[in-house]
ROMILUM-869000 format. One record per residue (C-alpha): residue number from 0; chain; x, y, z. Coordinates in steps of 0.2 Angstrom, whole numbers. Layout:
REM residues N
+-----+--------+-------+-------+-------+
! num ! chaine !     u !     v !     w !
+-----+--------+-------+-------+-------+
! NUM !      A !     X !     Y !     Z !
...
+-----+--------+-------+-------+-------+
This chain:
REM residues 94
+-----+--------+-------+-------+-------+
! num ! chaine !     u !     v !     w !
+-----+--------+-------+-------+-------+
!   0 !      A !   379 !   492 !   735 !
!   1 !      A !   382 !   502 !   720 !
!   2 !      A !   374 !   517 !   710 !
!   3 !      A !   374 !   523 !   693 !
!   4 !      A !   378 !   540 !   685 !
!   5 !      A !   376 !   550 !   670 !
!   6 !      A !   382 !   567 !   669 !
!   7 !      A !   384 !   580 !   656 !
!   8 !      A !   394 !   596 !   655 !
!   9 !      A !   395 !   610 !   642 !
!  10 !      A !   413 !   613 !   636 !
!  11 !      A !   419 !   628 !   626 !
!  12 !      A !   435 !   629 !   617 !
!  13 !      A !   439 !   642 !   604 !
!  14 !      A !   423 !   644 !   593 !
!  15 !      A !   416 !   627 !   597 !
!  16 !      A !   405 !   622 !   611 !
!  17 !      A !   403 !   603 !   615 !
!  18 !      A !   393 !   592 !   626 !
!  19 !      A !   403 !   580 !   636 !
!  20 !      A !   394 !   565 !   644 !
!  21 !      A !   400 !   553 !   657 !
!  22 !      A !   391 !   537 !   660 !
!  23 !      A !   393 !   522 !   673 !
!  24 !      A !   379 !   509 !   674 !
!  25 !      A !   362 !   510 !   666 !
!  26 !      A !   357 !   528 !   669 !
!  27 !      A !   355 !   535 !   651 !
!  28 !      A !   357 !   551 !   642 !
!  29 !      A !   346 !   555 !   627 !
!  30 !      A !   344 !   569 !   614 !
!  31 !      A !   328 !   574 !   607 !
!  32 !      A !   327 !   583 !   590 !
!  33 !      A !   314 !   583 !   576 !
!  34 !      A !   302 !   572 !   586 !
!  35 !      A !   315 !   559 !   589 !
!  36 !      A !   324 !   552 !   604 !
!  37 !      A !   341 !   545 !   602 !
!  38 !      A !   350 !   536 !   616 !
!  39 !      A !   368 !   543 !   618 !
!  40 !      A !   375 !   531 !   631 !
!  41 !      A !   378 !   513 !   632 !
!  42 !      A !   371 !   503 !   647 !
!  43 !      A !   384 !   493 !   658 !
!  44 !      A !   373 !   478 !   661 !
!  45 !      A !   372 !   459 !   658 !
!  46 !      A !   358 !   461 !   646 !
!  47 !      A !   367 !   474 !   636 !
!  48 !      A !   381 !   462 !   634 !
!  49 !      A !   369 !   449 !   628 !
!  50 !      A !   361 !   461 !   615 !
!  51 !      A !   378 !   465 !   608 !
!  52 !      A !   383 !   447 !   607 !
!  53 !      A !   366 !   443 !   598 !
!  54 !      A !   360 !   432 !   611 !
!  55 !      A !   345 !   443 !   616 !
!  56 !      A !   335 !   454 !   604 !
!  57 !      A !   330 !   472 !   608 !
!  58 !      A !   312 !   466 !   610 !
!  59 !      A !   317 !   453 !   623 !
!  60 !      A !   327 !   463 !   636 !
!  61 !      A !   312 !   469 !   646 !
!  62 !      A !   308 !   451 !   650 !
!  63 !      A !   325 !   444 !   654 !
!  64 !      A !   328 !   438 !   672 !
!  65 !      A !   345 !   447 !   673 !
!  66 !      A !   339 !   464 !   666 !
!  67 !      A !   344 !   473 !   682 !
!  68 !      A !   361 !   466 !   684 !
!  69 !      A !   375 !   479 !   681 !
!  70 !      A !   392 !   475 !   675 !
!  71 !      A !   399 !   493 !   681 !
!  72 !      A !   393 !   504 !   695 !
!  73 !      A !   400 !   517 !   707 !
!  74 !      A !   404 !   508 !   723 !
!  75 !      A !   407 !   490 !   717 !
!  76 !      A !   426 !   493 !   716 !
!  77 !      A !   439 !   505 !   722 !
!  78 !      A !   441 !   512 !   705 !
!  79 !      A !   429 !   512 !   690 !
!  80 !      A !   431 !   517 !   672 !
!  81 !      A !   417 !   527 !   665 !
!  82 !      A !   412 !   529 !   647 !
!  83 !      A !   416 !   547 !   641 !
!  84 !      A !   409 !   554 !   625 !
!  85 !      A !   408 !   570 !   616 !
!  86 !      A !   393 !   567 !   605 !
!  87 !      A !   388 !   584 !   600 !
!  88 !      A !   396 !   600 !   594 !
!  89 !      A !   391 !   617 !   587 !
!  90 !      A !   398 !   634 !   584 !
!  91 !      A !   399 !   644 !   600 !
!  92 !      A !   386 !   658 !   601 !
!  93 !      A !   392 !   675 !   599 !
+-----+--------+-------+-------+-------+
């Protein structure tokens, strides 16, 4: 049994604030701006690997029989390597 995780933290250093995102599994983080949603994280799933290999299209993944199989999740191994990203930065308020 495993679980997924997506967490965000606001970091501040000097005059910059930054959003840090940690991701394991297929829980996702998005931004929403100007009426558009953008996915910030990458799924750790069998189907995501097939999409990246060009074997499944973005339109076909919802019907794929292995769409729920994860390649990374908390609890499946003693240690797990999360994806960590710093996608957004802006001047700190003040």
